[in-house]
C-alpha positions in Angstrom: -15.0 -17.7 36.8 -17.8 -17.0 35.1 -17.7 -20.1 32.4 -20.1 -18.6 30.5 -18.0 -15.6 29.9 -14.6 -16.1 30.6 -14.5 -13.3 32.5 -14.4 -12.3 36.5 -17.7 -13.0 38.4 -17.0 -10.1 40.0 -16.8 -7.2 37.0 -20.1 -9.1 36.4 -21.8 -8.4 39.6 -20.2 -5.2 40.1 -21.6 -3.9 36.8 -24.2 -5.8 35.8 -25.5 -4.9 38.6 -25.3 -1.2 38.5 -23.3 -1.4 41.5 -20.8 1.6 40.0 -18.0 2.5 42.3 -16.3 6.2 42.1 -12.9 7.0 43.3 -13.5 10.4 45.1 -10.3 13.0 44.1 -9.3 14.9 46.4 -10.3 18.7 46.7 -6.8 19.6 44.9 -7.0 16.9 41.8 -10.6 18.2 41.5 -8.9 21.6 40.8 -5.9 20.6 38.4 -8.8 19.0 36.2 -8.2 21.5 33.3 -11.1 22.3 31.3 -9.8 21.5 27.8 -7.6 18.4 26.6 -4.1 19.7 25.7 -3.1 19.3 22.4 0.6 17.7 21.8 0.4 17.9 17.7 -1.4 18.4 15.1 -0.9 16.9 11.5 -2.7 19.1 8.5 -2.2 22.5 6.7 -6.0 23.9 4.7 -4.7 24.4 1.9 -7.6 25.2 0.2 -7.2 28.8 1.5 -6.0 31.3 -0.6 -2.9 32.8 1.0 -2.9 30.6 4.0 0.5 29.9 4.5 2.3 32.7 5.7 6.2 33.2 7.5 7.7 34.9 10.5 9.9 37.3 9.7 12.7 35.6 11.5 12.4 32.9 8.8 12.1 30.3 11.1 8.4 30.0 12.0 5.6 29.4 9.8 1.8 29.4 10.6 -1.1 28.2 8.5 -5.2 27.5 9.1 -6.3 23.8 10.8 -9.6 24.4 10.9 -10.5 26.4 13.8 -7.6 26.1 14.8 -4.3 28.0 14.1 -1.0 26.2 13.7 2.3 28.1 14.4 5.2 25.6 13.3 9.2 26.2 13.6 10.3 24.9 10.2 12.5 22.6 11.0 10.8 20.7 13.6 7.8 18.5 12.6 7.1 18.4 16.5 8.0 22.2 17.0 4.5 23.1 17.3 1.8 25.9 19.3 -1.9 26.3 18.5 -3.8 28.9 18.6 -7.6 28.7 19.3 -10.4 31.1 19.7 -12.5 30.9 16.5 -15.9 29.2 16.2 -15.2 27.9 12.7 -13.1 27.8 9.9 -10.0 30.3 9.9 -10.2 31.6 6.3 -7.8 34.2 6.3 -4.0 34.8 8.0 -1.7 37.9 8.5 1.5 38.4 9.9 2.8 42.0 10.6 6.2 43.3 9.9 8.3 42.9 13.0 6.4 39.8 13.7 5.0 40.5 17.0 1.0 39.9 15.9 -0.8 37.5 13.5 -3.8 38.4 12.7 -6.7 35.9 12.2 -10.6 35.8 10.7 -13.0 33.0 10.2 -16.1 32.3 8.8 -19.4 31.4 10.5 -23.1 31.0 9.7 -25.9 33.2 7.1 -26.3 36.0 8.9 -23.6 36.2 12.1 -20.8 38.4 12.7 -17.6 36.7 11.7 -14.8 37.1 13.9 -11.2 38.7 14.0 -8.3 37.5 16.3 -5.6 39.9 16.5 -3.1 37.5 18.5 0.5 38.2 20.7 2.7 35.7 18.7 5.3 35.9 21.5 2.6 35.2 24.8 0.1 33.2 21.9 -2.6 35.3 23.7 -5.9 36.9 21.9 -5.1 40.6 22.1 -7.8 41.4 20.3 -11.2 40.3 19.2 -12.7 42.1 16.2 -16.0 41.8 15.1 -17.9 44.2 12.1 -18.0 41.7 8.9 -20.9 39.3 8.1 -20.2 35.8 7.4 -16.6 35.6 6.5 -13.4 37.3 6.5 -11.9 37.8 3.2 -8.9 38.6 3.7 -6.4 40.5 6.1 -3.7 42.7 6.1 -1.5 45.0 8.3 0.4 48.4 8.0 4.0 48.3 7.4 3.9 50.4 11.2 1.4 47.2 12.4 -0.7 49.9 13.9 -3.7 49.6 11.6 -4.7 46.5 10.2 -7.4 46.4 7.0 -10.2 43.7 6.8 -11.9 42.8 3.5 -15.5 40.9 4.2 -16.7 38.1 1.8 -19.4 38.3 -0.6 -22.2 38.6 1.6 -21.0 41.6 3.2 -18.0 43.3 0.3 -17.1 46.5 3.1 -13.2 47.8 3.8 -12.8 48.3 7.0 -9.4 50.2 9.1 -9.2 49.0 12.2 -6.4 50.3 15.3 -4.7 47.9 16.5 -3.5 49.2 19.4 -7.6 50.0 21.1 -9.1 47.3 18.4 -11.1 49.5 17.4 -12.6 50.3 13.9 -11.5 54.0 12.6 -13.2 54.0 9.1 -15.2 51.5 6.6 -16.9 51.9 3.2 -18.5 49.4 1.1 -16.0 48.3 -1.8 -17.0 48.1 -5.8 -17.8 44.8 -6.9 -16.8 41.2 -5.5 -13.7 42.2 -3.9 -11.1 39.8 -3.0 -8.2 41.1 -2.1 -6.4 44.3 -0.3 -3.0 44.9 0.8 -1.4 48.3 3.0 1.8 49.5 1.0 4.9 48.5 2.3 6.4 52.0 3.5 3.7 54.2 4.9 -0.3 53.7 6.1 -1.6 56.1 3.9 -2.6 54.1 1.1 -4.4 50.6 0.6 -5.0 48.4 -2.6 -7.8 46.5 -2.9 -9.1 44.2 -6.1 -11.7 41.7 -7.3 -14.2 41.3 -10.4 -13.0 44.1 -13.0 -12.0 46.5 -10.4 -8.4 47.4 -9.1 -9.0 50.4 -6.8 -6.2 52.3 -4.5 -7.6 54.0 -1.5 -6.4 57.2 0.5 -7.0 56.6 4.2 -7.4 59.8 5.6 -7.0 59.4 9.3 -7.8 62.8 10.9 -11.7 62.7 9.1 -11.8 59.1 9.1 -12.4 58.1 5.3 -11.3 56.5 2.4 -11.2 57.7 -0.6 -10.8 55.6 -4.3 -9.2 56.2 -6.9 -9.6 53.5 -9.7 -6.4 52.3 -11.4 -6.9 52.9 -15.0 -6.3 49.8 -16.7 -7.1 50.6 -20.6 -9.6 48.1 -22.6 -8.2 45.6 -19.9 -10.8 44.1 -17.6 -9.0 41.4 -15.4 -10.7 39.4 -12.1 -8.2 40.1 -9.3 -7.6 37.0 -7.2 -4.3 38.1 -5.7 -1.8 41.1 -5.3 1.6 42.0 -3.9 3.3 45.1 -4.1 7.2 45.7 -4.2 9.8 46.8 -1.8 9.5 50.1 -2.6 5.9 50.7 -3.3 6.2 51.6 -6.8 4.5 49.0 -8.6 1.5 46.2 -7.4 1.6 43.0 -9.4 -1.6 41.5 -10.0 -2.8 38.0 -9.9 -5.6 37.3 -12.2 -8.0 34.7 -12.8 -6.9 35.0 -16.7 -3.5 33.8 -16.0 -1.7 36.8 -16.3 0.3 39.1 -14.2 -1.1 42.9 -14.5 2.4 45.3 -13.6 0.3 48.5 -12.1 2.6 51.8 -11.1 1.1 53.1 -8.0 1.6 56.5 -8.4 0.4 56.9 -11.7 -2.5 54.3 -10.6 -2.1 53.0 -14.7 -1.4 49.8 -16.5 2.7 49.5 -17.7 3.0 45.2 -18.2 1.7 42.1 -18.5 3.3 39.0 -18.5 4.1 36.1 -18.8 3.7 37.2 -22.6 1.7 34.4 -24.9 1.9 31.8 -22.0 -1.0 32.3 -19.6 -1.3 29.9 -16.6 -3.8 27.4 -17.4 -6.2 28.0 -14.5 -5.6 31.1 -13.5 -2.9 32.8 -10.9 -3.6 31.9 -7.2 -0.5 33.3 -5.8 2.0 36.2 -6.0 4.9 36.9 -5.1 8.3 39.4 -5.1 12.2 38.4 -4.6 14.0 41.1 -3.1 15.7 41.3 -5.9 12.8 42.2 -7.9 11.9 38.7 -9.3 8.2 38.1 -9.4 6.7 34.6 -8.8 3.7 33.1 -9.9 1.7 29.8 -8.2 -0.7 28.8 -11.1 -4.2 26.8 -10.2 -2.8 23.9 -12.7 0.5 23.6 -10.5 2.9 25.8 -12.1 5.0 27.8 -10.1 7.2 30.5 -12.6 9.8 33.0 -12.0 9.7 36.2 -14.1 12.4 38.6 -14.9 11.8 42.0 -13.5 10.8 45.0 -15.4 10.5 42.8 -18.7 8.2 40.0 -16.9 9.7 37.7 -19.2 9.5 33.7 -17.8 13.1 32.6 -16.4 12.2 29.0 -14.7 9.6 27.0 -14.2 8.4 23.9 -12.4 4.9 22.0 -11.5 3.6 20.4 -8.6 1.5 18.3 -8.1 -1.6 20.0 -7.5 -3.2 23.8 -8.1 -0.8 26.3 -5.8 -2.8 28.6 -3.2 0.2 29.9 -1.4 3.7 31.6 -2.0 5.6 33.8 1.0 9.1 34.4 0.2 12.1 33.7 2.9 13.9 36.3 3.9 17.0 37.2 2.3 19.2 36.6 -1.1 20.9 33.3 -1.4 25.1 34.2 -2.7 24.3 33.4 -6.5 21.5 36.2 -6.6 18.5 33.0 -6.2 16.1 33.1 -3.6 13.5 30.3 -1.4 10.1 30.7 -1.1 7.7 28.1 0.2 4.5 27.0 -1.5 1.2 25.3 -0.7 -1.2 23.3 -2.4 -4.8 22.3 -2.6 -3.9 19.3 -1.5 -2.4 20.4 1.9 1.1 19.9 1.0 3.9 22.2 1.7 6.7 22.6 -0.5 10.2 24.3 -0.3 11.3 25.8 -3.4 14.8 27.7 -4.2 15.4 29.3 -7.6 19.2 29.9 -9.0 20.3 31.3 -11.7 22.2 28.2 -13.4 20.2 26.0 -12.3 16.6 26.8 -12.4 13.4 25.8 -10.1 13.9 23.4 -7.8 11.3 22.3 -5.5 11.6 19.8 -2.2 8.0 18.4 -0.7 8.5 19.7 3.2 5.1 18.5 5.1 2.1 16.5 3.0 -1.2 15.4 4.7 -4.5 14.3 4.0 -6.4 16.8 1.4 -10.0 14.8 2.2 -12.3 13.1 4.5 -10.1 10.6 7.5 -12.1 7.6 7.6 -10.1 5.3 10.3 -7.0 5.5 12.1 -6.0 2.5 13.6 -2.8 1.2 16.1 -0.7 -2.0 16.4 -1.4 -3.7 19.4 0.3 -3.0 22.0 2.7 -0.4 20.4 1.9 3.1 20.4 4.8 4.7 18.4 2.8 4.4 15.0 -0.3 4.6 13.9 -2.6 4.5 10.3 -4.6 6.7 8.7 -6.8 6.2 5.2 -9.2 7.7 3.2 -9.2 8.7 -0.4 -6.6 6.9 -2.4 -4.0 6.3 -0.2 -2.9 4.6 3.5 -0.9 6.5 5.2 1.6 5.3 8.6 2.6 8.1 10.5 5.5 8.3 13.6 3.1 9.9 17.1 6.3 11.4 18.7 7.3 13.4 15.4 4.3 13.8 14.2 5.7 12.6 10.5 4.4 10.4 7.5 6.5 7.0 7.5 4.6 5.8 4.3 2.3 5.9 1.9 0.2 3.0 0.2 -1.5 4.4 -2.9 -4.5 3.3 -4.9 -5.8 5.8 -7.6 -8.6 6.2 -7.6 -10.4 3.9 -5.1 -11.2 5.7 -1.8 -10.0 3.6 1.9 -13.1 3.1 4.1 -11.0 1.2 7.0 -7.9 -0.1 8.1 -6.7 -2.4 10.6 -3.1 -3.8 12.1 -2.9 -7.7 12.1 -2.7 -8.1 15.8 0.6 -10.5 15.3 1.8 -7.1 13.4 2.2 -8.9 10.1 0.2 -6.7 8.1 -2.0 -4.0 7.4 -5.8 -4.8 5.9 -8.0 -2.2 4.4 -11.3 -2.5 3.3 -12.0 -0.1 0.2 -14.9 1.5 -1.8 -14.9 -1.1 -5.0 -15.6 -3.7 -2.7 -12.0 -5.1 -2.0 -9.5 -6.1 1.1 -6.2 -5.8 0.3 -3.3 -6.4 2.8 -0.1 -4.5 3.1 3.4 -5.1 4.4 3.5 -2.4 7.1 7.5 -1.3 6.5 7.5 -1.4 2.6 3.5 -0.7 1.5 3.8 -3.9 -0.6 0.5 -5.4 -1.7 0.7 -9.2 -0.1 -2.7 -10.3 -1.1 -6.1 -8.9 -2.2 -9.6 -10.5 -2.2 -11.9 -9.4 -5.0 -15.3 -8.9 -4.2 -15.4 -9.1 -0.7 -18.3 -6.8 -0.2 -20.5 -5.1 -3.1 -20.9 -2.3 -2.7 -17.5 -1.3 -0.2 -15.9 -2.8 2.8 -16.6 -0.2 5.9 -15.3 -2.1 8.2 -12.9 -5.1 9.2 -10.6 -6.5 11.9 -8.1 -9.5 12.4 -7.9 -12.7 14.6 -5.6 -12.8 17.4 -3.8 -15.6 15.2 -3.6 -13.7 11.9 -5.5 -16.7 10.4 -8.7 -14.9 9.9 -10.0 -11.4 9.0 -14.0 -10.3 9.9 -15.2 -7.7 7.4 -18.3 -5.7 7.3 -20.1 -4.0 4.7 -22.4 -1.1 3.0 -25.1 -4.2 1.6 -25.3 -5.4 5.3 -23.2 -8.4 5.6 -20.8 -9.8 7.9 -17.7 -12.3 6.5 -15.1 -14.4 8.2 -12.3 -14.7 5.8 -9.6 -17.9 6.5 -6.2 -15.8 5.5 -4.2 -18.9 4.3 -0.4 -18.7 2.7 -1.3 -18.6 -0.9 -5.2 -18.3 -1.0 -7.8 -16.8 0.8 -10.8 -17.8 1.1 -14.3 -16.8 2.9 -15.6 -19.4 5.6 -19.2 -17.5 6.6 -21.1 -14.8 5.9 -23.7 -13.6 8.0 -26.7 -11.7 7.3 -29.1 -10.1 9.3 -28.6 -6.6 9.2 -30.3 -4.5 6.5 -28.0 -1.5 6.7 -24.5 -0.6 6.3 -22.1 -2.4 9.0 -20.3 0.7 10.6 -18.0 -0.6 13.4 -16.4 -4.2 14.6 -15.5 -5.2 17.4 -13.9 -8.6 18.5 -13.5 -10.6 21.5 -10.2 -11.4 22.8 -10.3 -15.2 22.2 -12.1 -14.9 18.8 -15.0 -16.4 20.0 -17.3 -13.2 19.3 -18.0 -10.6 17.9 -19.9 -7.5 17.6 -21.3 -5.9 14.5 -22.9 -1.9 14.5 -25.7 -1.0 11.9 -27.3 1.6 10.3 -30.6 -0.3 10.8 -30.6 -0.1 14.5 -29.5 -3.6 15.7 -25.9 -4.1 16.8 -25.8 -8.0 16.6 -23.2 -10.1 18.7 -22.0 -13.3 16.6 -20.4 -16.2 17.6 -17.8 -16.8 15.4 -17.6 -20.9 16.0 -21.2 -21.4 15.0 -21.9 -18.6 12.5 -24.7 -17.9 14.0 -26.4 -14.7 16.1 -25.9 -14.9 19.8 -28.2 -12.0 20.8 -29.4 -8.5 19.3 -29.2 -5.0 20.7 -31.5 -2.4 19.8 -32.3 1.0 19.7 -33.9 3.9 18.0 -30.3 4.7 16.5 -28.6 4.4 13.6 -25.0 2.9 15.6 -22.2 4.2 14.5 -19.5 2.8 16.5 -19.0 -0.3 19.4 -15.9 -1.3 21.3 -15.8 -4.2 24.7 -14.7 -3.3 27.4 -11.3 -4.9 28.2 -12.5 -7.5 30.4 -15.4 -8.1 28.4 -18.2 -7.6 30.4 -19.6 -5.1 28.6 -19.9 -3.7 25.6 -20.4 0.3 24.8 -22.4 1.8 21.3 -23.1 4.9 20.3 -25.0 6.2 17.1 -27.0 9.4 15.7 -29.5 10.0 19.0 -26.8 10.9 20.6 -26.2 8.9 23.3 -23.6 6.1 24.6 -25.4 3.5 26.0 -23.6 0.5 28.2 -25.1 -2.9 27.7 -24.1 -6.6 29.3 -22.1 -8.9 26.3 -23.9 -11.7 28.1 -27.4 -11.3 27.6 -27.4 -7.7 25.9 -29.4 -5.8 28.6 -28.7 -2.2 28.9 -27.2 -1.1 31.9 -26.7 2.6 31.1 -27.5 5.5 28.7 -25.8 8.8 28.9 -26.2 11.7 26.3 -22.5 11.5 24.6 -23.8 15.0 22.8 -26.2 17.9 23.2 -26.4 18.8 19.6 -24.9 15.6 17.5 -24.3 12.2 16.6 -22.2 10.1 18.0 -19.4 8.6 15.2 -16.9 7.0 17.3 -15.6 5.6 20.5 -13.4 3.8 22.3 -12.6 2.3 26.0 -8.7 3.0 27.4 -6.7 -0.4 27.4 -7.0 -0.5 31.6 -10.9 0.2 31.2 -11.4 3.1 33.1 -11.6 5.5 30.3 -13.4 6.1 27.3 -13.2 8.8 24.7 -15.5 9.2 21.8 -15.8 11.8 19.4 -18.8 12.8 16.7 -20.7 15.3 14.6 -20.1 18.3 17.1 -16.4 18.6 16.2 -15.9 17.6 19.6 -13.5 14.9 21.3 -14.8 13.6 25.0 -12.9 11.4 27.9 -15.6 9.7 30.1 -14.9 8.1 33.3 -15.9 4.6 32.7 -17.1 3.9 35.4 -18.4 6.8 36.9 -20.1 8.1 33.5 -19.0 11.2 34.0 -17.4 13.7 31.4 -14.2 14.8 32.5 -12.6 17.1 29.3 -13.0 17.6 26.2 -11.0 18.6 22.9 -11.6 21.0 20.8 -9.7 21.7 17.8 -11.8 20.3 14.8 -13.8 22.2 12.0 -15.3 18.9 10.7 -16.7 15.8 12.3 -14.7 13.9 14.2 -14.8 10.4 12.6 -12.7 8.2 14.3 -10.7 8.5 17.4 -8.3 6.2 19.5 -6.4 6.0 22.6 -2.6 5.0 22.0 -2.6 1.3 23.4 -0.3 3.0 26.5 -3.2 5.1 27.4 -1.2 8.1 27.4 -2.3 10.0 24.0 -5.4 10.4 22.2 -5.3 10.5 18.2 -8.7 11.8 16.1 -9.5 12.4 12.7 -11.9 14.4 11.1 -14.1 15.1 7.4 -11.7 17.6 7.1 -8.6 16.0 6.7 -6.8 16.9 10.0 -5.1 14.2 12.7 -5.4 15.9 16.4 -2.8 14.3 19.1 -3.7 15.2 22.3 -2.1 14.4 25.7 -4.4 11.9 27.6 -4.3 14.3 31.3 -6.8 12.2 32.9 -5.2 8.6 32.0 -4.6 8.4 36.1 -8.6 8.7 36.5 
C-alpha cells in the first residue's frame, strides 16, 4: 500500500506509468456490440409543440414527441414505452392514420436545409418512408381518411402545401399557401378536400388527383378577421371548428364555405385557443392558452362546463367512445409538459386528473443515493424531483417558488437530500417527505453551483459562481462554515470527494482544477489546461482524476502529482458538460453539447457505444450504482434511462 495515497501501488504503477492493460474480446463478442446505446425509458413530453399529443384509435396507446425522439406509450403502464428514432433535430408535428397503422412525423432543421417527414409503421416500429421537400420546418401533417394520402404544411420559411402518396412516398402535387398558414386538415369522409388556416386566411382546397392540382376556395367569413391557431372537423364533415388567437371558435360550413356561428358568446378565452376537439356527441372542446379547457354545446356553442389546468393547453385529443351518462373523456397536454385526463359528465361537469408529469425546462443535475440504484433525484427551475427508475415515475416533488435549483446530491448516509440554489442558499430536505430540514443563507453570493456531502454526513462541501469552495459543518441544531478556499477566478462547475473525505477536487471555468486538502484547507496541487473545466471525477481506486471541458477533451490525471496521463477527444464537435466513472471503474460515460451520451472503456480509452435521443445539450449523466443503467438529463427537460449493455467490458 502506498501510504501517500492509500491505494494499491499496483494501480498507480500500472496506470501512471502508462501501462494500460486491455482485455481483447473474442471476435463474436465484438460483433455483438451494439452501435447504439439501448434506450429503456424516458421521462418527458415536448408540451410546447401544438397538437403534439396524438392518441391511437384503439384508445390504449399514446404518442408524443420528445426532442428528436418519438415516444409511443401504453396508457396505464408508465414503463411500457417504445421509441422511434430517426430525426436529426426536434420533432415539430405528429399525425396518426385513422386505422392506427401509420404515424407521420415532421421536424425542424437549420435555415436553408430541408426538413424531413418520416412515415412510420406503428406495428413494426420501422421507417416506411423518409420524404423531404419543405425547408427549415414541417408545420403540420394530416392523413386522409383512407390513409392513402398525407398532407404536409411547411413553416413560415417554406409556406407550401404538399400532398404525398403514402404507398410510394412520392409527392403528388403542391402549391404555395396564402399568407402565413399554420394548420392543415383532411376531411373525415373523403380525400378530395383539404382545409388550411392561418393569418386571416381560411381556405378549402379541392384535390384533383387526375390533373395533380390543388384548387383553392376561400371561406366567406364576412367582416370577421381572425388568425387561425387550430382546425378540427366534425365526423360528418358538416362543419369545421376553427380556434383563433382572439380566443373564440368559429363554426364554418364546409359545403357552403360560409361562417355560421362563433362561441363561447361574450366569453373569449384569454391568450387564444390553441387546441380544439369534437366529441362523439358533437360537443366542442377548446383548450386555451391560459389553461382553461371548456366544453361547448353542439349547435349553439354555449358554454356548458370549464376547468382550469396549471398552464396553457397545447393539445386536446378525444378518447374513443361515449360514456353511459352521455359524457366523454379526453387527454390534454400543457406548455409545462404535463398530460391530463379530463372527463366530462352532463351532471358533474369537467373533471381533470394529472396522469403524467416531467420537467418543463432545463434539468441542471441528477444524483443517486450511495449504493442504491432504484431511485434518483433531478433538479431544475423551482423544484427537485425524486424518481423511481424501474417505473419511470415521480415519487416526490419539492417546490421552492421562483428560484432555480442548480445542484442536488444525496448525503451518503441517506438522511437528507442537499441542494444548491440560484439565490445563494443551501437547502436540505427529508428524502421521503420533502420536509425542509435546514437552510444555509448566503452560502455563496451568486448561487450554489455544485455540492457534495461527506461520508459521515457531518460536512458539506459547496462551490459557487464566484469561485469559492466552502466547507460547512452540519450539526443537529446549527450549520456553520468551517473554511472558505478562494483560489479559483471563475465559476465552480463540479466537485469530487475522496472516499475518506481527506481531499476534494474542484473543476472551474478559470481553466484549472484544484485538489484541496480538507484537513488543512489548502491547495495540494492544480491541474491546468486551456479550457473551461465542466466536470471532474475520481476513479474508484482514487489513483486518477478524469476531467472534461469546453475544449472537447477528456483528460486522465495522476491524482498524486497532478500530471496529465492521457488526453482524448471526447467529442468531435462540442464541449463536454458531464462525465461519470462506473463503480467498478472499468467504464466512463460522457455527455455534452453534441447531444450524445458516450460510453468509454476506462483503461483502453476506446469509445464503446453512443446513445442518441436528446434534442438539447446533455447537462449531466450518471451510472446507477450497480452499473446496469445510465441516466442522462438535458437542456430540453428530458430524462433518458439507458440500458448499459457494455457493463461487462
